[in-house]
SEBA-61545 format. One record per residue (C-alpha): x, y, z. Coordinates in Angstrom, 1 decimal. Layout:
! residues N
+--------+--------+--------+
!   east !  north !     up !
+--------+--------+--------+
!      X !      Y !      Z !
...
+--------+--------+--------+
! end
This chain:
! residues 530
+--------+--------+--------+
!   east !  north !     up !
+--------+--------+--------+
!  -28.8 !   19.2 !   14.5 !
!  -26.3 !   17.4 !   12.0 !
!  -26.8 !   18.4 !    8.2 !
!  -25.8 !   15.4 !    6.2 !
!  -26.5 !   16.1 !    2.9 !
!  -27.4 !   14.7 !   -0.3 !
!  -28.0 !   16.0 !   -4.3 !
!  -30.7 !   13.8 !   -6.0 !
!  -28.5 !   13.9 !   -9.1 !
!  -29.5 !   10.6 !  -11.6 !
!  -32.4 !    8.9 !  -12.1 !
!  -33.5 !    7.0 !   -9.4 !
!  -32.2 !    3.0 !   -9.6 !
!  -33.7 !    1.5 !   -6.5 !
!  -36.9 !    0.2 !   -8.6 !
!  -34.4 !   -0.8 !  -11.1 !
!  -32.3 !   -2.8 !   -9.3 !
!  -34.1 !   -4.5 !   -6.7 !
!  -35.5 !   -8.1 !   -6.7 !
!  -37.0 !  -11.1 !   -4.7 !
!  -35.9 !  -13.8 !   -6.4 !
!  -31.7 !  -14.8 !   -6.4 !
!  -29.8 !  -15.3 !  -10.2 !
!  -29.4 !  -18.3 !  -10.7 !
!  -28.4 !  -18.6 !  -13.9 !
!  -25.1 !  -18.2 !  -15.6 !
!  -23.6 !  -20.5 !  -12.8 !
!  -23.7 !  -20.8 !   -9.1 !
!  -20.7 !  -20.6 !   -7.2 !
!  -18.0 !  -22.5 !   -7.0 !
!  -17.9 !  -22.7 !   -3.5 !
!  -21.2 !  -24.2 !   -3.2 !
!  -24.0 !  -23.3 !   -0.1 !
!  -26.7 !  -21.1 !   -0.1 !
!  -25.7 !  -18.3 !   -1.9 !
!  -24.7 !  -17.0 !   -5.8 !
!  -21.5 !  -16.1 !   -4.9 !
!  -18.3 !  -15.2 !   -2.3 !
!  -17.3 !  -11.7 !   -2.0 !
!  -14.7 !  -10.3 !    0.5 !
!  -15.4 !   -8.2 !    3.3 !
!  -13.2 !   -5.8 !    5.3 !
!  -13.7 !   -7.0 !    8.8 !
!  -11.9 !   -3.5 !   11.3 !
!  -13.6 !   -3.8 !   14.2 !
!  -16.0 !   -1.4 !   14.2 !
!  -19.5 !   -3.0 !   13.7 !
!  -21.4 !   -2.5 !   17.0 !
!  -22.4 !   -5.7 !   18.7 !
!  -26.5 !   -5.1 !   18.3 !
!  -26.1 !   -4.6 !   14.2 !
!  -24.4 !   -8.3 !   13.9 !
!  -21.1 !   -9.7 !   12.9 !
!  -19.1 !   -8.5 !    9.5 !
!  -20.4 !  -11.3 !    8.0 !
!  -23.7 !  -11.0 !    8.7 !
!  -25.1 !   -7.5 !    9.8 !
!  -28.1 !   -5.3 !    9.4 !
!  -26.7 !   -3.8 !    6.3 !
!  -25.9 !   -7.4 !    4.8 !
!  -29.2 !   -8.4 !    5.6 !
!  -30.8 !   -5.6 !    3.6 !
!  -28.5 !   -6.1 !    0.9 !
!  -29.7 !   -9.4 !    0.0 !
!  -33.4 !   -8.5 !    0.5 !
!  -33.0 !   -5.7 !   -2.0 !
!  -30.6 !   -6.7 !   -4.5 !
!  -31.9 !   -9.7 !   -6.1 !
!  -28.9 !  -11.8 !   -5.7 !
!  -27.0 !  -13.4 !   -2.3 !
!  -23.7 !  -13.1 !   -1.7 !
!  -21.4 !  -14.6 !    0.9 !
!  -19.3 !  -12.6 !    2.9 !
!  -15.9 !  -13.6 !    3.2 !
!  -14.5 !  -11.8 !    6.1 !
!  -10.9 !  -10.1 !    5.8 !
!   -8.6 !   -8.3 !    8.7 !
!   -8.3 !   -4.8 !    7.5 !
!   -4.9 !   -4.3 !    8.2 !
!   -3.6 !   -7.7 !    7.3 !
!   -5.7 !   -8.5 !    4.3 !
!   -2.9 !   -9.0 !    1.9 !
!   -1.7 !  -12.1 !    3.9 !
!   -5.0 !  -13.4 !    4.6 !
!   -5.0 !  -13.0 !    0.6 !
!   -2.2 !  -14.8 !   -0.3 !
!   -2.9 !  -17.8 !    2.1 !
!   -6.5 !  -17.9 !    0.1 !
!   -5.4 !  -17.6 !   -2.7 !
!   -2.5 !  -20.4 !   -2.0 !
!   -4.7 !  -22.7 !   -0.5 !
!   -7.3 !  -22.3 !   -3.9 !
!  -10.1 !  -20.6 !   -1.5 !
!   -9.9 !  -16.9 !   -2.5 !
!  -13.1 !  -15.2 !   -2.9 !
!  -15.4 !  -15.0 !   -6.1 !
!  -14.7 !  -11.1 !   -6.1 !
!  -12.0 !   -9.9 !   -4.2 !
!  -12.6 !   -5.9 !   -2.8 !
!   -9.0 !   -4.3 !   -1.8 !
!   -7.4 !   -1.1 !   -1.6 !
!   -3.6 !   -2.0 !   -2.7 !
!   -3.3 !   -1.6 !   -6.2 !
!    0.3 !   -3.4 !   -6.6 !
!   -1.7 !   -6.8 !   -5.4 !
!   -4.5 !   -6.3 !   -8.0 !
!   -1.7 !   -5.8 !  -10.6 !
!    0.2 !   -9.1 !   -9.5 !
!   -3.2 !  -10.7 !   -9.5 !
!   -3.6 !   -9.9 !  -13.0 !
!    0.0 !  -11.0 !  -14.0 !
!   -0.2 !  -14.2 !  -12.6 !
!   -3.9 !  -14.7 !  -14.3 !
!   -5.9 !  -14.6 !  -11.0 !
!   -8.9 !  -12.4 !  -12.2 !
!  -10.3 !  -12.2 !  -15.3 !
!  -11.9 !   -9.4 !  -17.9 !
!  -15.2 !   -8.2 !  -16.7 !
!  -15.9 !   -6.6 !  -20.5 !
!  -18.2 !   -9.3 !  -21.6 !
!  -20.0 !   -9.4 !  -18.3 !
!  -21.2 !   -5.6 !  -18.8 !
!  -22.0 !   -5.9 !  -21.9 !
!  -24.2 !   -9.0 !  -21.1 !
!  -26.0 !   -8.0 !  -17.8 !
!  -25.1 !   -4.5 !  -16.3 !
!  -27.5 !   -2.0 !  -15.9 !
!  -26.2 !    1.0 !  -14.1 !
!  -22.6 !    0.2 !  -13.9 !
!  -22.3 !    0.8 !  -17.6 !
!  -24.5 !    3.8 !  -17.7 !
!  -21.2 !    5.1 !  -15.3 !
!  -18.5 !    4.0 !  -17.6 !
!  -20.2 !    5.9 !  -20.6 !
!  -20.4 !    9.0 !  -18.6 !
!  -17.3 !    8.9 !  -17.1 !
!  -14.8 !    7.5 !  -19.4 !
!  -11.8 !    7.6 !  -17.2 !
!  -13.6 !    5.1 !  -14.6 !
!  -12.8 !    2.7 !  -17.5 !
!   -9.3 !    3.7 !  -18.0 !
!   -8.4 !    3.3 !  -14.3 !
!  -10.0 !   -0.2 !  -14.6 !
!   -8.3 !   -1.1 !  -17.8 !
!   -5.0 !   -3.1 !  -17.7 !
!   -2.0 !   -3.3 !  -20.4 !
!   -3.8 !   -6.1 !  -22.6 !
!   -6.9 !   -3.0 !  -23.6 !
!   -9.3 !   -5.2 !  -20.9 !
!  -11.6 !   -3.8 !  -17.8 !
!  -10.6 !   -5.7 !  -14.8 !
!  -11.4 !   -3.7 !  -12.0 !
!  -14.9 !   -2.3 !  -10.6 !
!  -14.1 !    0.8 !   -8.6 !
!  -15.8 !    4.1 !   -6.9 !
!  -15.7 !    7.4 !   -8.3 !
!  -16.3 !   11.3 !   -6.6 !
!  -14.8 !   14.4 !   -6.8 !
!  -11.4 !   14.9 !   -6.1 !
!  -11.2 !   17.2 !   -2.6 !
!   -8.7 !   17.5 !    0.3 !
!   -6.9 !   14.8 !    2.4 !
!   -3.8 !   15.8 !    3.5 !
!   -3.4 !   19.8 !    5.2 !
!   -0.7 !   21.6 !    6.4 !
!   -2.3 !   23.4 !    9.9 !
!   -0.8 !   26.1 !   11.9 !
!   -1.4 !   27.8 !   15.1 !
!   -2.4 !   30.9 !   13.9 !
!   -3.3 !   32.0 !   17.6 !
!    0.9 !   31.8 !   18.1 !
!    1.8 !   33.6 !   15.1 !
!   -0.6 !   36.4 !   16.1 !
!    0.9 !   36.2 !   19.4 !
!    4.6 !   36.8 !   17.8 !
!    3.3 !   39.2 !   14.6 !
!    4.7 !   36.5 !   12.4 !
!    2.7 !   36.2 !    9.1 !
!    1.5 !   32.8 !    7.5 !
!    5.2 !   31.6 !    5.9 !
!    5.3 !   31.8 !    2.0 !
!    8.4 !   30.4 !    1.7 !
!   10.6 !   27.3 !    3.1 !
!   12.5 !   29.9 !    5.1 !
!    9.7 !   31.5 !    6.6 !
!    8.4 !   28.3 !    7.3 !
!   11.7 !   27.6 !    8.8 !
!   11.5 !   30.7 !   11.3 !
!    8.0 !   30.2 !   12.4 !
!    8.7 !   26.9 !   13.2 !
!   12.0 !   27.9 !   15.4 !
!   10.0 !   30.7 !   17.4 !
!    7.0 !   28.1 !   17.9 !
!    9.9 !   25.6 !   19.6 !
!   12.1 !   28.7 !   21.1 !
!    9.7 !   31.4 !   22.3 !
!    7.7 !   29.5 !   24.6 !
!    4.4 !   30.4 !   23.0 !
!    2.0 !   28.4 !   25.4 !
!    3.4 !   30.5 !   28.0 !
!    4.2 !   27.3 !   30.5 !
!    7.4 !   28.8 !   31.6 !
!    9.2 !   25.5 !   30.0 !
!   10.4 !   24.3 !   27.0 !
!    7.8 !   21.8 !   26.4 !
!    6.3 !   23.2 !   22.8 !
!    7.5 !   22.0 !   18.8 !
!    7.7 !   23.4 !   16.4 !
!    6.2 !   21.3 !   13.8 !
!    4.9 !   17.6 !   14.4 !
!    3.5 !   14.8 !   12.1 !
!   -0.1 !   13.4 !   11.8 !
!   -0.4 !   12.4 !    8.3 !
!    3.3 !   11.1 !    6.9 !
!    4.4 !   12.4 !    4.0 !
!    3.6 !   15.7 !    3.6 !
!    6.7 !   16.8 !    4.5 !
!    8.7 !   15.2 !    1.2 !
!    4.9 !   16.5 !   -0.9 !
!    5.7 !   20.2 !    0.1 !
!    9.4 !   19.5 !   -1.8 !
!    8.0 !   17.0 !   -4.4 !
!   10.1 !   14.7 !   -2.9 !
!    8.2 !   12.0 !   -4.5 !
!   10.9 !    9.8 !   -6.3 !
!    9.7 !   10.2 !  -10.4 !
!    9.1 !   13.9 !  -11.7 !
!    8.7 !   14.6 !  -15.0 !
!   11.5 !   17.6 !  -16.4 !
!   11.7 !   18.1 !  -20.1 !
!    9.4 !   15.8 !  -21.4 !
!   10.7 !   13.0 !  -19.4 !
!    9.9 !   10.9 !  -16.4 !
!   13.3 !   11.0 !  -14.1 !
!   14.7 !    9.5 !  -10.9 !
!   15.1 !   12.5 !   -8.6 !
!   18.0 !   13.3 !   -5.9 !
!   17.8 !   17.3 !   -5.5 !
!   14.3 !   17.2 !   -3.6 !
!   15.3 !   14.2 !   -1.7 !
!   18.1 !   16.2 !   -0.6 !
!   16.7 !   19.2 !    0.3 !
!   13.8 !   17.3 !    1.7 !
!   16.2 !   15.3 !    3.8 !
!   18.3 !   18.4 !    5.2 !
!   15.0 !   20.4 !    6.2 !
!   14.2 !   17.1 !    8.5 !
!   17.3 !   16.7 !    9.6 !
!   17.4 !   20.9 !   10.6 !
!   13.9 !   19.7 !   12.8 !
!   16.0 !   17.0 !   14.5 !
!   19.0 !   18.7 !   15.0 !
!   17.4 !   21.7 !   16.5 !
!   14.6 !   19.6 !   18.7 !
!   12.0 !   21.3 !   16.7 !
!    9.8 !   17.9 !   16.2 !
!    9.6 !   15.0 !   18.7 !
!   12.8 !   13.4 !   19.0 !
!   11.7 !    9.8 !   18.0 !
!    9.7 !   11.0 !   15.5 !
!   10.7 !    8.5 !   12.7 !
!   10.1 !    5.6 !   14.4 !
!    6.9 !    7.1 !   16.3 !
!    4.4 !    4.6 !   15.6 !
!    1.5 !    5.8 !   13.2 !
!    2.6 !    8.9 !   14.9 !
!    0.7 !    8.2 !   18.2 !
!    2.9 !   10.8 !   20.4 !
!    3.1 !   13.7 !   18.1 !
!   -0.7 !   13.2 !   18.2 !
!   -0.5 !   13.9 !   21.7 !
!    1.8 !   16.2 !   22.0 !
!   -0.7 !   18.5 !   19.5 !
!   -3.7 !   17.8 !   21.4 !
!   -1.9 !   18.5 !   24.8 !
!   -1.1 !   22.3 !   22.5 !
!    2.2 !   21.7 !   22.4 !
!    2.5 !   22.3 !   18.4 !
!    2.3 !   25.1 !   16.2 !
!    2.5 !   23.6 !   13.0 !
!    1.3 !   19.8 !   11.9 !
!    0.9 !   18.0 !    8.9 !
!   -3.0 !   16.5 !    9.4 !
!   -5.5 !   15.0 !    7.6 !
!   -9.3 !   16.2 !    6.6 !
!  -11.2 !   14.0 !    4.4 !
!  -13.2 !   11.9 !    6.9 !
!  -15.8 !   12.4 !   10.1 !
!  -12.9 !   10.4 !   12.1 !
!  -10.3 !   13.9 !   11.5 !
!  -13.3 !   16.4 !   12.3 !
!  -13.3 !   14.2 !   15.7 !
!   -9.7 !   14.4 !   16.6 !
!  -10.5 !   18.6 !   15.3 !
!  -12.8 !   18.7 !   18.4 !
!  -10.4 !   16.8 !   20.6 !
!   -8.1 !   20.0 !   20.2 !
!  -10.2 !   22.5 !   20.4 !
!  -11.9 !   20.5 !   23.7 !
!   -8.6 !   20.6 !   24.9 !
!   -7.4 !   24.0 !   23.1 !
!  -10.7 !   26.4 !   23.5 !
!   -8.4 !   29.1 !   22.8 !
!   -6.7 !   28.0 !   20.3 !
!   -6.9 !   28.7 !   16.2 !
!   -6.2 !   26.3 !   13.9 !
!   -6.0 !   27.2 !   10.2 !
!   -5.0 !   25.3 !    7.0 !
!   -1.9 !   26.8 !    4.8 !
!   -0.9 !   26.5 !    1.3 !
!    2.4 !   24.8 !    0.7 !
!    5.5 !   27.2 !    1.1 !
!    7.3 !   27.7 !   -1.9 !
!   10.5 !   25.5 !   -2.5 !
!   13.4 !   25.9 !   -5.4 !
!   11.2 !   23.2 !   -7.2 !
!    8.2 !   24.9 !   -6.8 !
!    5.3 !   25.2 !   -5.0 !
!    2.7 !   22.0 !   -4.7 !
!   -0.3 !   20.5 !   -2.7 !
!   -0.8 !   17.8 !   -0.4 !
!   -2.6 !   14.4 !   -1.5 !
!   -6.0 !   14.7 !   -2.2 !
!   -8.6 !   12.0 !   -2.5 !
!   -8.7 !    9.6 !   -5.0 !
!  -11.5 !   10.5 !   -7.3 !
!  -11.4 !    7.0 !   -9.2 !
!  -10.8 !    4.2 !   -6.5 !
!  -10.3 !    0.9 !   -8.3 !
!  -11.4 !   -1.7 !   -5.3 !
!  -12.8 !   -5.1 !   -7.0 !
!  -12.2 !   -7.7 !   -9.2 !
!  -13.5 !  -10.7 !  -10.4 !
!  -11.2 !  -14.0 !   -9.6 !
!  -10.8 !  -16.6 !  -12.5 !
!  -12.8 !  -19.4 !  -10.9 !
!  -16.1 !  -17.7 !  -10.2 !
!  -18.5 !  -18.8 !  -12.4 !
!  -22.3 !  -16.7 !  -11.5 !
!  -21.6 !  -13.8 !  -13.6 !
!  -24.8 !  -12.4 !  -14.0 !
!  -25.1 !  -12.3 !  -10.0 !
!  -21.9 !  -10.8 !   -9.4 !
!  -23.0 !   -8.3 !  -11.9 !
!  -26.2 !   -7.6 !  -10.3 !
!  -24.4 !   -7.0 !   -7.1 !
!  -22.2 !   -4.7 !   -8.5 !
!  -24.8 !   -2.8 !  -10.4 !
!  -27.0 !   -2.4 !   -7.3 !
!  -24.1 !   -1.5 !   -4.9 !
!  -22.9 !    1.1 !   -7.2 !
!  -26.3 !    2.9 !   -7.6 !
!  -27.4 !    6.2 !   -6.5 !
!  -29.9 !    4.9 !   -4.6 !
!  -27.7 !    2.3 !   -2.6 !
!  -25.0 !    4.9 !   -2.4 !
!  -27.4 !    7.1 !   -0.5 !
!  -28.4 !    4.8 !    1.9 !
!  -25.1 !    4.0 !    3.1 !
!  -24.0 !    6.9 !    3.6 !
!  -27.3 !    8.2 !    5.7 !
!  -29.4 !    5.5 !    6.4 !
!  -33.5 !    5.8 !    5.5 !
!  -35.5 !    8.5 !    4.9 !
!  -38.0 !    9.0 !    8.3 !
!  -35.8 !    6.2 !   10.2 !
!  -32.8 !    8.1 !   10.2 !
!  -33.1 !   11.5 !    8.3 !
!  -35.8 !   13.7 !    6.8 !
!  -35.0 !   15.8 !    3.8 !
!  -34.6 !   19.6 !    3.6 !
!  -36.0 !   22.3 !    1.3 !
!  -33.2 !   21.7 !   -0.6 !
!  -34.0 !   17.8 !   -0.8 !
!  -30.7 !   17.5 !    1.4 !
!  -31.0 !   15.0 !    4.4 !
!  -31.0 !   16.2 !    8.1 !
!  -30.0 !   13.3 !   10.4 !
!  -32.9 !   12.9 !   12.9 !
!  -30.5 !   11.3 !   15.7 !
!  -27.8 !   11.5 !   15.7 !
!  -26.8 !    8.5 !   17.9 !
!  -29.0 !    6.2 !   15.9 !
!  -27.1 !    7.2 !   12.9 !
!  -23.8 !    6.2 !   14.7 !
!  -25.2 !    2.7 !   15.7 !
!  -27.1 !    1.8 !   12.5 !
!  -25.1 !    3.9 !    9.5 !
!  -21.7 !    5.3 !   10.6 !
!  -19.5 !    2.3 !   10.0 !
!  -20.9 !    1.3 !    6.7 !
!  -17.9 !    2.4 !    4.6 !
!  -16.9 !   -1.0 !    3.5 !
!  -19.7 !   -1.3 !    1.8 !
!  -18.8 !    1.8 !   -0.2 !
!  -16.3 !    0.5 !   -2.2 !
!  -18.1 !    0.3 !   -5.4 !
!  -20.1 !    3.2 !   -5.2 !
!  -20.6 !    6.5 !   -7.4 !
!  -20.7 !    9.5 !   -5.2 !
!  -19.9 !   11.7 !   -7.6 !
!  -23.7 !   11.0 !   -8.7 !
!  -24.6 !   12.5 !   -5.1 !
!  -23.5 !   16.0 !   -6.0 !
!  -21.8 !   18.9 !   -3.7 !
!  -24.1 !   17.6 !   -0.9 !
!  -22.1 !   14.6 !   -0.6 !
!  -19.1 !   15.9 !    0.3 !
!  -17.7 !   15.9 !    3.6 !
!  -18.5 !   19.9 !    4.7 !
!  -22.1 !   19.2 !    3.9 !
!  -22.1 !   16.4 !    6.8 !
!  -22.0 !   19.1 !    9.4 !
!  -23.8 !   21.4 !   11.0 !
!  -22.9 !   25.1 !   10.3 !
!  -25.1 !   25.9 !   13.6 !
!  -22.6 !   24.2 !   15.9 !
!  -19.7 !   26.6 !   16.6 !
!  -17.4 !   23.7 !   16.5 !
!  -18.3 !   22.2 !   13.3 !
!  -18.8 !   25.1 !   11.6 !
!  -15.2 !   25.9 !   12.2 !
!  -13.9 !   22.9 !   10.7 !
!  -16.4 !   23.6 !    7.5 !
!  -14.7 !   26.8 !    7.3 !
!  -11.2 !   24.9 !    7.4 !
!  -12.7 !   22.5 !    4.4 !
!  -13.6 !   25.1 !    2.5 !
!  -10.3 !   27.1 !    2.8 !
!   -8.3 !   23.5 !    2.2 !
!  -10.4 !   23.3 !   -1.5 !
!   -9.1 !   26.8 !   -2.2 !
!   -5.4 !   26.1 !   -1.2 !
!   -4.7 !   22.7 !   -2.3 !
!   -7.4 !   21.6 !   -5.0 !
!   -6.1 !   23.8 !   -8.1 !
!   -3.5 !   23.4 !  -11.0 !
!   -2.2 !   26.7 !   -9.9 !
!   -0.4 !   24.5 !   -6.9 !
!   -0.9 !   20.8 !   -8.2 !
!    0.0 !   17.6 !   -6.6 !
!    3.5 !   16.5 !   -7.1 !
!    2.8 !   13.9 !   -9.2 !
!    2.8 !   12.9 !  -12.5 !
!   -0.8 !   11.6 !  -12.0 !
!   -2.4 !   11.0 !   -8.5 !
!   -0.2 !    9.2 !   -6.2 !
!   -2.7 !    6.0 !   -6.6 !
!   -3.1 !    5.9 !  -10.4 !
!    0.8 !    6.0 !  -10.7 !
!    2.6 !    3.3 !  -12.9 !
!    3.6 !    0.0 !  -11.1 !
!    6.8 !   -2.0 !  -11.5 !
!    6.6 !   -5.5 !  -13.4 !
!    7.4 !   -8.2 !  -10.6 !
!   10.8 !   -8.5 !  -11.2 !
!   11.6 !   -4.5 !  -11.3 !
!    9.5 !   -4.5 !   -8.0 !
!   12.1 !   -6.6 !   -6.4 !
!   14.8 !   -4.1 !   -8.0 !
!   12.6 !   -1.6 !   -6.3 !
!   12.4 !   -2.4 !   -3.1 !
!   16.0 !   -3.4 !   -2.2 !
!   17.5 !   -0.1 !   -3.6 !
!   14.7 !    1.8 !   -2.0 !
!   15.7 !   -0.2 !    1.9 !
!   18.8 !    1.0 !    1.0 !
!   18.4 !    4.3 !    0.2 !
!   16.1 !    4.8 !    3.1 !
!   18.7 !    3.3 !    5.5 !
!   21.3 !    5.7 !    4.3 !
!   18.5 !    9.3 !    4.7 !
!   17.4 !    8.1 !    8.2 !
!   21.1 !    8.0 !    9.3 !
!   21.7 !   11.4 !    7.6 !
!   18.8 !   12.9 !   10.0 !
!   20.0 !   11.4 !   13.4 !
!   23.5 !   11.5 !   13.0 !
!   24.4 !   15.0 !   13.4 !
!   27.7 !   16.1 !   12.1 !
!   29.1 !   12.7 !   11.7 !
!   27.1 !   11.7 !    8.8 !
!   26.1 !   14.8 !    6.4 !
!   22.6 !   14.4 !    4.3 !
!   25.4 !   15.0 !    1.1 !
!   27.4 !   12.1 !    1.7 !
!   24.1 !    9.9 !    2.4 !
!   22.8 !   10.8 !   -0.7 !
!   26.6 !   10.2 !   -2.9 !
!   26.2 !    6.6 !   -1.5 !
!   22.5 !    6.4 !   -1.9 !
!   22.7 !    7.3 !   -5.5 !
!   25.9 !    4.7 !   -5.2 !
!   23.8 !    2.1 !   -4.1 !
!   21.2 !    2.9 !   -7.0 !
!   23.3 !    2.1 !   -9.3 !
!   24.8 !   -0.9 !   -7.9 !
!   21.3 !   -2.5 !   -6.9 !
!   20.1 !   -1.8 !  -11.1 !
!   18.3 !    1.1 !  -10.1 !
!   18.8 !    2.0 !  -13.9 !
!   16.5 !   -0.4 !  -14.9 !
!   13.9 !    0.9 !  -13.0 !
!   14.7 !    4.2 !  -14.8 !
!   14.5 !    3.0 !  -18.1 !
!   10.9 !    1.0 !  -17.4 !
!    9.8 !    4.5 !  -16.2 !
!   10.4 !    6.7 !  -19.1 !
!    9.4 !    3.3 !  -21.4 !
!    6.3 !    3.6 !  -19.8 !
!    5.7 !    7.5 !  -19.8 !
!    6.3 !    7.2 !  -23.8 !
!    4.1 !    5.1 !  -24.4 !
!    1.0 !    5.3 !  -21.9 !
!    1.1 !    9.6 !  -21.9 !
!   -1.7 !   10.5 !  -24.6 !
!   -4.0 !    7.7 !  -22.9 !
!   -3.2 !    7.0 !  -19.2 !
!   -4.7 !    9.1 !  -16.6 !
!   -1.9 !   11.8 !  -15.5 !
!   -2.3 !   14.4 !  -13.3 !
!   -4.2 !   17.4 !  -16.3 !
!   -6.4 !   14.7 !  -16.1 !
!   -7.9 !   14.7 !  -12.4 !
!   -8.1 !   18.6 !  -12.6 !
!   -9.9 !   18.6 !  -15.6 !
!  -12.7 !   16.0 !  -14.7 !
!  -13.1 !   15.7 !  -11.3 !
!  -12.6 !   19.3 !  -10.0 !
!  -15.8 !   22.0 !  -10.1 !
+--------+--------+--------+
! end
């Protein structure tokens, strides 16, 4: 039986947040109709037919019945969300509340005065979310804009692994190789896995490395564009050159799938990995879908042993892959919204401990039973999959941090099932390797909290970035006819010609003005790790 656990942390807010009548005070929805306000909701195509539609399903009905407010969900295609929002904004049909992950998009809304501050709304109407802001001040910091006012609501959780660097330990053992600790050792392991027939097929059909989760190679070299040196944020070129040379070596020697740069969603490389033809893979381990992918690998390769390893040390230091963002800002109120009391009651309800628990695990005696330690144990896995597993977009305003350690992914797995126990071990090892300031994230903050350029500089940034990527790609695939060094020299020239120095000036000024108050890397390790 799969265990899905919850720590009963804060005072359960369900009774306080449940009501039987809809709030109409403070104004009704500007859209009219039988609802209090409109709110966007992603359509990912994952809701079972018998559960309903994205706008009207078993969970939307439960929310209306128990929250005391009646939202109308405006459906947004998940992978076309920005284009859909832009159409709605241009026509004046945007929802009262927008839920969206893109920080750049929400920053544009702020600069165009299309969203409003929510400080007064919280003071006048909030119960639970107000408590979260007091208990976790970083939640306020992350949602505050340059005018000093709070504009965004979000979700908060412990920092946990997201990306990972996997290696086939059974292949290491086959060739009496140790886990690589330096970039030179990693190159050697990749070469052996590519050239020495580790799958014993008698054919030249293996690859040293494949990309399942992108950008991890760049993170390994701290090739993240902006780095801190001598107390200043600078545009870096040395790390870009080193990462590009590493990729070029993979390509030139056939150590990676030849079309890896254009492999849509890395699908071909994922298939090569599942077929047991890859020794090192850049992966991801933060969702049940990632566990299912691992399970597929083990089903296809029952003799394989896959382990996460620390990033090897490079001349620039030793870092860790992208971690789960512990403070994810997701929700803004548009300038045409009117029913602030209803909106705030919805935010309180959705972020409460009891609602977070419900949308994660369902309902006691129907979907789970509580174990001796007070943690849910799923009763019927198939029923859970049909009823609850697709509720991710009802978690965009949540407080998983209040559910404690039992809310982590590893505690959603059953240690009595061998393949799940393997993944639990992987998660625990990854946390040990990656969630530590000894091997920090490569950015000056978490990637999703890096400063955002103003609109006029975004145009410059996009232009010089496109020109640079074109040169880098050409260097990787051109053999001896176009070197990495030549590509870097030309990219530097394009940078200056395209006013990249304005980006450098802005970033340096931003850091000097905000380094004492912004959420920087040390804050995440101090506040969101055990």
